C-alpha positions in Angstrom: 34.3 -277.9 -72.2 33.1 -280.1 -69.4 30.3 -282.5 -70.5 28.1 -281.7 -67.5 28.3 -278.0 -68.3 27.5 -278.5 -72.0 24.5 -280.6 -71.1 23.3 -277.8 -68.8 23.7 -275.2 -71.6 21.8 -277.4 -74.1 19.0 -278.1 -71.6 18.7 -274.3 -70.8 18.5 -273.5 -74.6 15.8 -276.2 -75.1 13.8 -275.0 -72.1 13.8 -271.4 -73.1 10.5 -270.0 -74.3 10.3 -269.6 -78.1 9.9 -266.1 -79.5 6.3 -265.3 -80.4 5.2 -262.3 -82.5 1.7 -262.5 -81.1 2.9 -262.1 -77.5 5.3 -259.3 -78.5 2.5 -257.4 -80.2 0.2 -258.0 -77.3 2.8 -256.6 -74.9 3.4 -253.6 -77.1 -0.3 -252.9 -77.3 -0.6 -253.1 -73.5 2.3 -250.7 -73.1 0.7 -248.1 -75.5 -2.8 -248.5 -73.9 -3.8 -245.2 -72.4 -6.0 -246.7 -69.7 -5.2 -250.2 -68.6 -8.2 -252.3 -67.7 -8.7 -252.2 -64.0 -11.4 -251.7 -61.4 -12.4 -248.1 -60.7 -11.9 -247.0 -57.1 -15.0 -247.1 -55.0 -14.3 -243.5 -53.8 -14.6 -242.1 -57.3 -18.1 -241.5 -58.6 -18.8 -242.2 -62.3 -19.3 -239.3 -64.6 -22.8 -238.3 -65.6 -23.8 -238.8 -69.2 -23.7 -235.6 -71.3 -26.8 -236.3 -73.5 -26.8 -232.8 -75.0 -23.3 -233.4 -76.3 -24.3 -236.8 -77.7 -27.4 -235.3 -79.4 -25.3 -232.5 -80.9 -22.7 -235.1 -82.2 -25.4 -237.4 -83.8 -27.2 -234.4 -85.3 -24.1 -233.0 -86.9 -23.1 -236.4 -88.3 -26.6 -236.9 -89.7 -26.5 -233.5 -91.3 -23.6 -234.7 -93.4 -24.4 -238.4 -93.8 -28.0 -238.2 -94.9 -27.5 -235.9 -97.8 -24.2 -237.6 -98.7 -25.8 -241.1 -98.8 -28.8 -239.7 -100.7 -26.5 -238.2 -103.3 -24.4 -241.3 -103.5 -27.3 -243.6 -104.2 -29.5 -241.1 -106.0 -27.1 -239.7 -108.6 -28.4 -242.0 -111.4 -31.9 -240.7 -110.9 -30.6 -237.1 -110.7 -28.6 -237.5 -114.0 -31.6 -239.1 -115.7 -33.9 -236.2 -114.6 -31.3 -233.6 -115.8 -30.6 -235.4 -119.1 -34.2 -236.1 -120.0 -36.5 -233.7 -118.1 -39.8 -235.0 -119.5 -39.2 -238.7 -119.0 -40.9 -240.6 -116.2 -40.7 -244.2 -115.2 -43.4 -246.4 -116.7 -44.2 -249.8 -115.2 -44.5 -252.4 -118.0 -47.9 -253.9 -118.4 -46.7 -257.4 -117.6 -45.5 -256.2 -114.1 -48.5 -254.1 -113.2 -50.9 -255.4 -110.5 -54.5 -256.1 -111.3 -55.9 -252.8 -109.9 -53.1 -250.8 -111.8 -54.1 -252.0 -115.2 -56.3 -249.8 -117.4 
């Protein structure tokens, strides 16, 4: 091998960009992106907000979430009520406020 040629090969290998997983993942994510970030054309008007659809979506989600969260956090009280129907919570005397004491 000619010395000048081997020096050129070594210099090219050293100057080559190193492989980066982050840049590879970034390029892959950009390739899979359904709508690349760019300016919208001036000739195209933006779509109007569909508030009826948003209200319907939030209402249907709340109809599931509110009872679900209530049941999730309230099951101990429900079990206590079922297991001991006559029991009620009594505040200890030491924790009562002045106007609550007998």
